[in-house]
C-alpha positions in Angstrom: 0.0 0.0 0.0 1.3 3.5 -0.9 0.2 6.5 1.2 0.2 10.0 -0.2 -0.4 13.4 1.4 -2.4 15.9 -0.5 -5.2 18.5 -0.4 -8.7 17.8 -1.4 -8.8 20.8 -3.7 -5.9 19.4 -5.8 -5.7 15.6 -5.6 -2.4 14.0 -6.8 -4.1 11.3 -8.9 -5.0 10.9 -12.6 -8.6 11.3 -13.7 -11.0 8.4 -13.3 -8.6 6.6 -11.0 -10.9 5.4 -8.1 -14.1 3.4 -7.7 -14.5 4.7 -4.2 -13.5 7.8 -2.3 -14.1 7.9 1.5 -13.7 10.9 3.7 -14.6 10.6 7.4 -13.3 13.9 8.8 -11.7 16.0 6.1 -14.4 17.5 3.9 -15.8 20.1 6.3 -12.3 21.6 6.4 -12.0 21.9 2.6 -13.2 24.4 0.1 -16.1 22.3 -1.1 -16.9 24.1 -4.4 -13.3 23.2 -5.4 -12.8 19.9 -3.6 -16.0 18.1 -4.7 -15.3 18.6 -8.5 -11.8 17.4 -7.8 -13.1 14.3 -6.1 -15.5 13.7 -9.0 -12.5 14.1 -11.4 -10.7 11.2 -9.8 -13.8 9.0 -9.8 -14.6 6.5 -12.5 -18.2 6.6 -13.9 -20.3 4.8 -11.4 -17.7 5.4 -8.6 -19.0 6.2 -5.1 -18.2 8.9 -2.6 -18.9 8.3 1.1 -18.3 11.2 3.4 -19.1 12.6 6.8 -20.1 16.3 7.0 -20.8 18.7 9.8 -24.5 19.7 10.0 -25.6 23.2 11.4 -26.8 21.7 14.7 -23.3 20.5 15.4 -22.0 24.1 15.3 -24.8 25.2 17.6 -23.9 22.5 20.1 -20.2 23.4 20.0 -20.9 27.1 20.4 -23.2 26.4 23.4 -20.5 24.1 24.9 -17.8 26.8 24.6 -20.1 29.4 26.2 -20.9 27.1 29.2 -17.2 26.5 29.7 -16.3 30.2 29.2 -13.8 29.1 26.5 -13.5 32.4 24.7 -10.8 31.3 22.3 -12.8 28.2 21.3 -15.9 30.3 21.1 -14.3 32.8 18.8 -13.1 30.0 16.5 -16.6 28.3 16.4 -18.2 31.7 15.7 -15.8 32.2 12.8 -17.3 29.1 11.1 -20.8 30.6 10.9 -20.1 33.3 8.2 -18.2 30.8 6.0 -21.1 28.4 6.3 -23.6 31.1 5.4 -21.5 31.9 2.3 -21.5 28.3 1.3 -25.2 27.8 1.9 -26.4 31.0 0.3 -23.9 31.5 -2.6 -22.0 28.2 -2.9 -18.7 30.0 -2.1 -16.3 29.8 0.8 -13.3 31.8 2.0 -10.1 30.7 3.6 -8.8 32.8 6.5 -5.6 32.1 8.5 -5.4 28.7 6.6 -8.9 27.7 7.8 -12.1 27.3 5.8 -14.3 25.0 8.0 -18.0 25.0 7.4 -21.2 23.3 8.4 -23.3 22.0 5.5 -27.0 21.7 4.8 -28.3 18.7 3.0 -29.6 20.9 0.2 -26.3 22.7 -0.4 -24.2 19.6 -0.4 -26.6 18.0 -2.9 -26.3 21.0 -5.2 -22.4 21.1 -4.9 -22.4 17.3 -5.7 -24.8 17.7 -8.6 -22.7 20.6 -10.1 -19.7 18.2 -10.0 -21.6 15.4 -11.7 -22.3 13.4 -8.6 -25.7 12.2 -7.8 -26.4 12.3 -4.1 -27.9 9.2 -2.4 -29.2 8.9 1.2 -28.2 11.3 3.9 -28.0 9.7 7.3 -28.6 12.3 10.0 -27.2 11.9 13.5 -24.7 14.1 15.3 -23.0 14.3 11.9 -24.3 13.8 8.4 -23.1 10.7 6.5 -23.6 11.3 2.8 -23.1 9.1 -0.2 -22.9 10.0 -3.9 -22.3 8.2 -7.2 -20.5 9.7 -10.2 -22.9 9.6 -13.2 -22.0 9.1 -16.8 -22.3 12.1 -19.0 -22.8 15.8 -18.0 -23.9 16.7 -14.5 -27.6 16.3 -13.8 -29.5 18.6 -11.5 -30.4 16.9 -8.1 -33.8 15.2 -7.9 -36.3 15.4 -5.2 -35.5 13.2 -2.1 -36.6 9.7 -2.4 -36.2 9.2 -6.1 -34.0 6.5 -7.4 -30.6 7.2 -8.7 -30.3 4.3 -11.1 -31.2 0.6 -11.0 -28.2 -0.4 -8.8 -28.2 2.5 -6.4 -31.5 3.4 -4.9 -32.0 5.6 -1.8 -33.7 2.6 -0.1 -31.1 0.1 -1.2 -30.3 -1.9 2.0 -26.6 -2.0 1.2 -26.5 1.8 1.2 -28.7 2.2 4.2 -26.8 -0.4 6.3 -23.5 1.3 5.5 -24.7 4.8 6.3 -26.3 3.6 9.5 -23.1 1.8 10.6 -21.0 4.9 9.9 -23.4 7.2 11.8 -23.3 4.7 14.7 -19.5 4.5 14.6 -19.2 8.3 14.6 -21.7 8.8 17.4 -20.0 6.1 19.5 -16.5 7.5 18.9 -17.7 11.1 19.8 -19.3 10.0 23.0 -16.1 8.4 24.4 
């Protein structure tokens, strides 16, 4: 096995190289409008993306925690995430300040970012985090469909393989965060 270090916005791999890309922690810390198309570039048609994102309620929980503890430095950092998240949600843009670009994501925005990159979003599992899956489609990007519609014959939102994986990831994340 060969390990490489890189950044999500500029992956050091040829186009259509992977069948699966998995990101458990990194995507909320990337410039998503640049990283998601780059991830789509390295996917083969039909390739899958599995990622974990930070939902808005996670930021609210962390802000409240920093307030209760009177952790002003932590509170200032958490509050700096909000404007970047609003930019991402409202305009599909992000900024990087002092090397940081963390955001929380809404389900609608991440579906649009993925659709713009040619990825079709599949079930979103909501827990403390959001576990999201997507499939790279053949041909030009297609606008996202309403929730609950099938993606193709092999990957349906209700497909037990997808649901089981997403549920297991959400449980693993919740369990590891509670320790």
